[in-house]
Residue, then its C-alpha position, 0 to 999 in steps of 0.5 A: m488548453d493553451e491558455l490553461k497551460e500558460v496560466l499553470k506556467k505562470l503559477n509555477s513561476t509565481g506560486t501566487i494562488e489567488s491571482v491565478k485562480s481568479e484568472i482561470s475562473e475569468k477566462l475559462k469559467t469551468v475547466p474540464y478535467e480532461d484539459v487539466l490532465a492533458v496540459e499536465q501531460e504536455l508539461i511533463s513531456e516538455g521536460m518539467s521535472s517530477d519534483k517541480m510537477l509535485e510542487l505545481c500539483d498542490l498549487h494548481a489543485n488549490a487554484l482549480s478547487g471548485l472549478i472542475p465539474g463533477n462527473p455524474k458517472t456511477t459504478p455498480e457494487g464491486h467495480p474497482v472505482s466503487v471500491f476506491r470510493k468506499e475506501n475514501l469514505a472510510i478514510q474520511r470517517e477516520i479523519e473525522l474521528i481524529n478531528f473530533l479528538f483534536n477538538k478535545i485536545k484543543i480545549a484540554n488543560e495544557d498541564e494535564e497528562a495526555h496519555e488517554l487522548l494520545i492512545k485514541v489518536h494513535s489508534h486511529f492513525n494506526n487505522l490510516m496505515d491501511i491506506e497503503k493497500h488503497y495506494v498499492r492497488k492504484e499504483n500497480l493496477l490502475f496506473p499500468y492500464l492508463e499508461k497503455y493509453k499513453i496517460t502517464g501524468p497520474s503515475t508520475v505525479m500521484w505516485g510521488k504524492d502517495d510517497q509523501i503521504r507514506k513518509m508522513l504517516k510513518g513519521t506520525s507513527l514513530v512520534l506517537q509511539k515515543s510520546h506516551n508520557i507527553n502532556v497536553s501542551g506537547l500533544k498540541r504541538i505534535t498535532e499542529e506540526l505533524l498530525k494535521p498536515t498529514l491529514t490535509k495531504i490525505l484529504e487532498m489526495i482524495q480530492k484529486e482521485e475523486e475529481i480527476l483520476f476516477p472520472m478520467s479512468l472511467d472515460t478511458l478504460t474498457a470493461i475488460d480492463w476494469y475486470e482484470i483490475y477487479k480480479e487482481s484487487s483482492g490479492i492486494g487487499f482493501c483499505l478499512v472496508d470489507i468488500r464482498a460484492e462480486w462484479k463482472p461486466e456483461g459479455v466479458s469472459d472469465e478466461p485468464v489473460i495469460k494461458l499456460n500450454s501443456s508442452n514440456i520445457q527442455l533444459p540442458t540438465g533436464n525438463f519440466k512440465l509447465e505445471e511443475l515449473k510454475t509450482i517450483f517458482n511459486t514454492m521457492p522462499v524468494d520473490l522473483t521478477f524478470v525484466d527483459k533487455d528492453d526494460n519490460v516486466r515479463f514475469f514474477s513468481e507468486s509465492p504465498d508469502r510475497i514480500f512485495q506485491r505484484s499484479r499481472a497488470i505490470l506484465g509488459r510494463k516498463v520497469q521504470y513505471c513500477h517504481p516511485p519517481e524518486s527511485v527511477a534514477v537508481v533503477e536507470k543507473i542499475l540497468s545502464d551498468f548491467k547493459s554496459g557490463r560495468q556491473t553484474k549485481a546490485a544488492f540492498w537490504i532494508n528493515m520493513k515492518g520489523q522484517f530484514i529484507y534482502i533485495c538483489y538484482y542480477a544481470l542476465h547474459g545469454d550464451d553469447n554473453e549478450y545482455i538479456g535482462t535483469l532478475e530481481v530476487s528478494q528474500n525475508l532473512t529475519e528468521l535465518r539471521k537468528l540461526e545459531g549452532e547446528k540442527r541435526i534432528l528432524t523437526y517441522d515448522k508446524e511442530t515448532i509453532i505448536a510447541n510455542e503456542i503451548k508454551e504461551s498457554v496458561n491455565m485460568d479457571n481450568e480453561k486453556v488460554i493462549v496468550y499473545d502480547a502484540r505490543e512489541d510487534l506493534q512498536k515494530g510496525v507489524h500489525p497483528v490482524d493476520k496472526v490473530l485471525f490465523a490463530l483463531s482459525g485453529l481455536q478449539d471448543g473450550e479454548k480462549y485466546l487472549l490478545i494484549t494491546p496498548f489500545p482497544p483493537t476494535p477493527l480486529i474485534i469486528k473481523a473476528k465477529d464476522k468469522g464467528f467469534s465472540s470477545r470480551e474486553e478488559k482495560i487493565n490500565g491506559n497502556e494495556f487492554h486485554t481482549f479475550f476471543f472464544k467460539 
């Protein structure tokens, strides 16, 4: 391990991969993944910055490629690692399909219109955006359990690499959206400069997970740990795969880790039963997260429309570990200012997937004015910002939704057809899957649902078929596809 550490330090200073790879191979013959992680952890503990470790991560991954022995451990269907591995296979399949299109682009005449090829490439890159759920489960479920065993290297390094991939995918999405009139020559340039590097980063992360993260996690976590991760996973969702297998390790109880007792909570202005208080928190149209005075996450609300995913795995976790490395300095600044009394509120607002999100942190002080923690409040203000004038007549949201759907409906061959043009939402980065599946759940006999998209919505068609719906597709032109759904 000392020799490996020196070699990695040398790699950090020289950046010459081939010479160091040869040296590792000669000295160590094989490099157990435990040693790689342990040395990486030591370098972080000795003060190596997150940015430097991210650079080193790519270099030593290349240098160690082929030298890390595979882990023979298998996992049963439904086990979190089994799910992660299935997702990685699905991601690799998408990348293979994209590479097939890259080969077509390579041999195409440079002056030709590239619209058809670009639409297909764009469709597959839209599918890859689903990778977010894979990364969120890894960061918010798996990493916290590793940290309980004092293993923080993966969350420090891998989360940073995940964020790099997120930015690259977002960049490809923006470029592809604005390039529908491009020719083959322009598409070749985009492919080499942006699309291929993005796919390379994704494949490198799959290698890191398969060769290092998953084997090390299987050796470290207990059956109870994995079962808690399993129970939280479906709340976040899965990437490109439909996971239906149930899993429960032998000898593990179904009792929740956090239990509510039945006593009332007395406050100065009234009291609640615990069930009532829980329901109030989970009904409020805001996300609440409480961090105590020692920076530990202690509570979060569970409204059905949460903006930012949370899992019970973060309870008791340092809030600094709940943010990507590049945001930690801002988190530390806010906490420091709150604790010192310099500030009591920090507000941010962002545009996320076409939604306007307001995030505000409040310093909490007890009766003696001592700092007792921080409350994070996040709210989706998209609809509220549209309000004008006054509303003095009683109407309900469901009535408004029904009215809008009827307004969107048209008669075709004496059939009721509900029309949804998803192209504007897709341009904003809002995926229509949930909206369409919700609408289909209310579809009556004899009704049809027309979805308009700029590309064939194949994954959505498959999901709808699994729920008992048939479909018929029509290509209107290269930028417009009509898909009819019916019972």
